[in-house]
C-alpha positions as CSV (number, residue, x, y, z in Angstrom):
1,M,-18.9,15.0,-6.4
2,P,-16.6,17.5,-4.5
3,Y,-15.6,16.9,-0.9
4,A,-15.8,20.1,1.2
5,G,-14.3,22.2,-1.6
6,Y,-12.0,19.5,-3.0
7,S,-12.5,17.9,-6.4
8,T,-12.3,14.1,-6.7
9,E,-9.1,14.6,-8.7
10,E,-7.6,16.7,-5.9
11,V,-8.5,14.2,-3.2
12,G,-6.9,11.5,-5.3
13,K,-3.7,13.5,-6.0
14,R,-3.3,14.6,-2.3
15,G,-4.0,11.1,-1.0
16,Q,-1.6,9.4,-3.4
17,E,1.1,12.0,-2.6
18,I,0.8,11.4,1.2
19,Y,1.0,7.7,0.6
20,E,4.1,7.9,-1.7
21,R,5.9,10.5,0.3
22,V,5.2,9.5,3.9
23,L,3.5,6.1,4.3
24,R,4.5,3.6,1.5
25,D,7.9,2.6,3.0
26,Q,6.3,2.2,6.5
27,V,3.4,0.0,5.5
28,E,3.9,-1.8,2.3
29,A,5.9,-4.8,3.4
30,Q,3.8,-5.6,6.5
31,H,0.3,-4.7,5.2
32,R,0.3,-5.7,1.5
33,G,-3.2,-6.4,0.3
34,E,-4.9,-4.5,3.2
35,F,-6.8,-1.3,2.8
36,L,-5.3,2.1,3.8
37,V,-7.6,5.1,4.3
38,I,-6.0,8.5,4.7
39,D,-7.4,11.8,5.8
40,I,-5.9,14.2,3.2
41,L,-6.1,17.1,5.6
42,S,-4.3,15.7,8.6
43,G,-2.4,12.7,7.2
44,T,-4.0,10.5,9.8
45,Y,-4.7,7.0,8.5
46,E,-6.1,3.6,9.3
47,I,-5.3,0.1,7.9
48,D,-7.6,-2.9,7.9
49,K,-8.5,-5.9,5.8
50,D,-12.0,-4.4,5.5
51,D,-12.1,-1.0,3.9
52,L,-15.3,0.0,5.7
53,I,-13.9,-0.8,9.1
54,A,-10.8,1.4,8.3
55,C,-13.1,4.2,7.2
56,D,-15.2,4.0,10.3
57,R,-12.2,4.0,12.6
58,L,-10.7,7.0,10.9
59,L,-14.0,8.9,10.9
60,T,-14.4,8.2,14.6
61,R,-11.0,9.9,15.2
62,Q,-11.4,12.6,12.6
63,P,-15.1,13.3,12.0
64,N,-14.5,15.9,9.3
65,A,-11.9,13.9,7.5
66,I,-11.7,13.9,3.7
67,L,-10.9,10.3,2.9
68,Y,-8.7,8.7,0.2
69,G,-8.4,5.0,0.1
70,L,-6.2,2.4,-1.6
71,R,-5.2,-1.2,-1.4
72,I,-1.6,-1.4,-0.3
73,G,0.7,-2.8,-2.9
74,Y,-1.9,-3.0,-5.7
75,P,-2.7,-0.7,-8.6
76,T,-6.5,-0.9,-7.9
77,A,-8.5,-1.4,-4.8
78,Y,-11.2,-3.7,-6.1
79,R,-11.8,-6.3,-8.7
80,L,-15.3,-7.2,-10.0
81,G,-15.5,-10.2,-12.2
82,S,-13.1,-9.9,-15.0
83,K,-12.9,-6.1,-14.9
84,T,-10.9,-4.0,-12.5
85,V,-12.4,-1.0,-10.7
86,T,-10.1,1.8,-9.5
87,T,-10.9,4.2,-6.6
88,Q,-9.1,7.3,-7.9
C-alpha cells in the first residue's frame, strides 16, 4: 500500500539509500543486530533492540514520518522458523 504518495518500492529505495550514504558507517559497528527506523523525508532515525519502540520514538518526534526499517548488519530484519522474511 502506498505511503502518502510513495510506493512501497520507493520507500525501500529511499530508505536504503539514506542508510548506505549517510548512516551505515556511523551505526553498524556499535549497533549490529539492532533495528534502525528512518523517516525517508527528513533522514531522522531511531535505533533500538525492539523495532516497535524505535518506530514509536520516531513517530513521537516526526508524526508524519514515512518509515523505513532494517536490522543493522543483516540482509533481512526478521526470521520466522526456517524461512527468512524481508521488510523491503
